[in-house]
C-alpha positions in Angstrom: 74.9 51.0 75.5 78.1 52.4 77.1 77.7 55.8 75.4 74.2 56.4 76.7 73.4 59.2 79.1 73.3 58.6 82.9 70.0 57.8 84.4 70.6 60.5 87.0 69.6 63.0 84.2 66.3 61.4 83.2 63.1 63.4 83.9 59.5 62.4 83.6 57.7 65.2 81.7 54.3 64.8 83.4 52.3 64.8 80.1 53.8 61.4 79.5 51.6 60.0 82.3 48.7 62.4 81.6 46.1 60.2 83.4 48.2 60.4 86.6 47.7 63.2 89.1 50.7 65.0 90.3 50.7 62.9 93.5 50.6 59.7 91.4 53.4 61.0 89.1 55.6 61.9 92.1 55.1 58.5 93.7 55.8 56.8 90.4 59.1 58.7 90.0 60.0 57.6 93.5 59.2 54.0 92.9 61.1 53.9 89.7 64.1 56.0 90.8 63.4 58.8 88.3 65.2 61.7 89.9 63.6 64.6 87.9 60.1 65.6 87.0 58.7 68.4 84.7 55.4 69.6 86.1 52.5 70.8 84.0 50.5 73.8 85.3 47.1 72.2 85.0 48.3 69.4 87.4 49.6 72.1 89.8 46.2 73.8 89.8 44.3 70.6 90.5 45.8 70.5 94.0 47.3 73.9 94.6 50.8 75.2 94.6 51.7 74.7 98.2 50.6 71.0 98.2 52.5 70.5 94.9 55.7 71.9 96.4 55.4 69.7 99.5 54.7 66.5 97.5 57.8 67.1 95.3 60.1 68.1 98.2 59.0 65.3 100.4 59.8 62.8 97.6 63.2 64.3 97.1 62.6 65.0 93.4 64.2 67.8 91.4 62.0 69.8 89.0 63.5 70.2 85.5 60.9 72.7 84.2 57.4 74.0 84.4 55.3 73.7 81.3 54.0 75.9 80.1 54.1 79.6 79.6 53.8 81.5 76.3 50.6 81.8 74.2 51.4 85.5 73.7 49.4 86.4 70.6 45.8 87.5 71.1 43.5 89.8 69.1 43.2 92.7 71.5 45.7 94.5 73.7 43.7 93.6 76.8 43.9 89.9 76.0 47.6 90.2 75.3 48.0 91.9 78.7 46.2 89.0 80.4 48.6 86.5 78.6 51.5 88.5 80.1 50.0 88.3 83.6 49.4 84.6 83.2 53.1 84.1 82.3 54.0 86.0 85.4 52.0 83.6 87.5 53.8 80.8 85.7 57.1 82.3 86.6 56.1 82.5 90.3 54.9 78.9 90.2 58.3 77.8 88.7 60.2 79.7 91.4 58.0 78.2 94.1 58.6 74.6 92.9 62.4 75.1 92.7 63.1 74.9 89.0 64.8 77.6 87.0 63.1 77.0 83.6 59.7 77.9 82.3 59.0 76.4 78.9 57.4 78.7 76.5 54.9 77.4 73.9 54.6 80.7 72.1 51.1 80.5 70.7 49.3 80.8 67.3 48.1 83.8 65.4 44.6 84.8 66.4 43.9 85.7 62.8 45.8 85.2 59.5 48.5 87.7 60.3 51.3 85.4 61.3 53.9 88.2 61.1 52.1 90.2 63.8 51.8 87.1 65.9 55.5 86.6 65.8 56.1 90.2 66.8 53.8 89.8 69.8 55.8 86.8 70.8 59.0 88.8 70.9 57.3 91.7 72.6 55.9 89.4 75.2 59.2 87.7 76.0 61.0 91.0 76.2 58.4 92.3 78.7 58.8 89.2 80.9 62.6 89.4 81.2 62.8 91.7 84.2 60.1 89.7 86.1 61.9 86.4 85.2 65.2 87.8 86.3 63.7 89.0 89.6 62.5 85.4 90.3 65.6 83.6 89.0 63.6 81.9 86.2 64.9 81.4 82.6 62.5 81.5 79.7 63.0 78.6 77.3 61.6 79.2 73.8 60.5 75.8 72.5 60.0 75.8 68.7 57.1 73.5 67.6 56.9 71.4 64.4 55.4 73.5 61.6 52.2 71.4 61.6 51.4 73.2 64.9 51.8 76.7 63.5 48.1 77.3 63.1 47.0 76.3 66.6 50.0 76.1 69.0 53.0 78.1 68.0 54.2 80.5 65.2 57.8 79.7 66.3 58.5 76.6 64.1 62.2 76.2 63.8 65.2 76.3 66.2 66.6 79.0 64.0 63.6 81.3 64.7 64.0 80.5 68.5 67.7 81.3 68.3 67.1 84.6 66.6 64.6 85.7 69.3 66.9 84.5 72.0 69.8 86.5 70.5 67.8 89.6 70.1 66.8 89.5 73.8 70.5 89.7 74.9 69.6 88.2 78.2 70.9 85.3 80.3 67.3 84.7 81.2 66.2 83.7 77.7 67.2 80.6 75.8 65.9 77.7 73.8 64.5 74.2 74.4 65.4 71.5 71.9 62.6 68.9 71.6 63.5 66.2 69.2 59.9 65.6 68.0 59.7 69.2 66.8 63.1 69.8 65.2 64.5 66.5 64.0 63.5 67.1 60.4 65.2 70.5 60.0 68.1 70.5 57.5 69.7 73.3 59.6 69.3 71.5 62.9 72.9 70.8 63.8 74.1 74.2 62.8 71.3 75.7 64.9 72.2 73.5 67.9 75.8 74.8 67.7 74.4 78.4 67.3 72.5 77.9 70.5 75.7 77.1 72.4 75.4 78.2 76.0 71.7 79.0 75.7 70.1 75.6 75.6 67.8 75.3 78.6 66.2 71.9 78.0 66.3 68.7 75.9 63.1 66.7 75.4 63.0 63.2 73.9 60.3 61.0 72.3 60.2 59.6 68.7 58.5 60.2 65.4 56.6 57.1 64.3 55.4 56.3 60.8 52.6 56.8 60.2 51.7 59.3 63.0 48.7 58.0 65.0 47.3 61.6 65.4 48.4 65.2 65.0 48.5 66.2 68.6 48.8 62.8 70.3 51.5 61.8 67.9 54.7 61.0 69.8 56.1 57.6 70.1 58.4 55.9 72.7 62.1 56.4 72.0 63.3 53.7 69.5 59.9 53.3 67.9 60.5 55.9 65.2 63.0 57.6 62.9 64.7 60.2 65.0 68.5 60.1 65.5 68.2 60.5 69.2 71.7 59.8 70.3 73.2 62.0 67.6 71.0 64.9 68.8 71.8 64.3 72.4 75.5 64.4 71.8 75.0 67.5 69.7 73.3 69.4 72.5 76.0 68.2 74.9 78.7 69.4 72.6 76.9 72.8 72.6 77.1 72.9 76.4 73.9 71.4 77.7 74.3 68.7 80.4 71.1 69.2 82.3 68.1 66.9 82.7 66.7 65.0 79.7 62.9 65.1 79.7 60.9 62.2 78.3 57.8 64.0 76.9 55.3 61.7 75.1 51.8 62.7 74.1 50.1 59.5 72.9 46.8 57.9 73.7 48.1 54.4 73.7 50.9 55.3 76.2 48.5 57.4 78.3 46.1 54.4 78.5 48.7 51.9 79.7 49.6 51.6 83.4 51.9 54.4 84.4 54.3 52.0 86.0 54.7 50.2 82.7 55.4 53.6 81.0 58.1 54.6 83.5 59.8 51.2 83.2 59.7 51.3 79.5 60.9 54.9 79.2 64.0 54.1 81.4 64.9 51.1 79.3 64.5 53.0 76.0 66.4 56.1 77.4 69.4 53.9 78.1 69.2 52.0 74.8 68.4 54.9 72.4 69.2 58.3 73.9 
């Protein structure tokens, strides 16, 4: 459709082709003229940071983000300190690969005290800001759907993410809008407008009915109920015009040939996003 986004903004979030190595994903992007890639840290660690950087640079790809940092809450001060150190390593990896965004999946409570966990998230982000600034990396707080509050993130709404971002008062902290996690929120469009100037990423997939799984739940764009185009236009109206990551965690999509996935995601991006 004529009001769809330009394909020069499409990014393969590497989890969409989870069974591909980083080398295979880079080559896939090159074959299918996908100009951006979001790299997951476990894929970097499989082959090392230097080789990862060379693969991406040689292919002429841009890196939209590194996923993931975060996971700040832990039961002891020593463990929380190790989480901070791991986030610093993630910031260094992001800088080395040439992106300016580290996506934060903030982490669950290690016990039943969700309020303390949320406080540890804020403290962790605040502590990282000087290191992030030094390396030119922005910290993107990604709220996750409330069904993940127990095992992945105590930050469940864009409103919560915006509040933390505002409290930090830093150009190096913002939010990531992932349609799968926030589409249901009755305050969504007010919160997107509230995030004006601090949106660091926009991720697309779809919410299919019924969900095939809790974790591996996301559908291809157009297969579900999310108002993708409306959301994309809203984040643009709030000032975000950067890469649009296709991030799909789904066994059926993982198990099909990666080239089929990239072909389909480009078609659905043009049609629905």
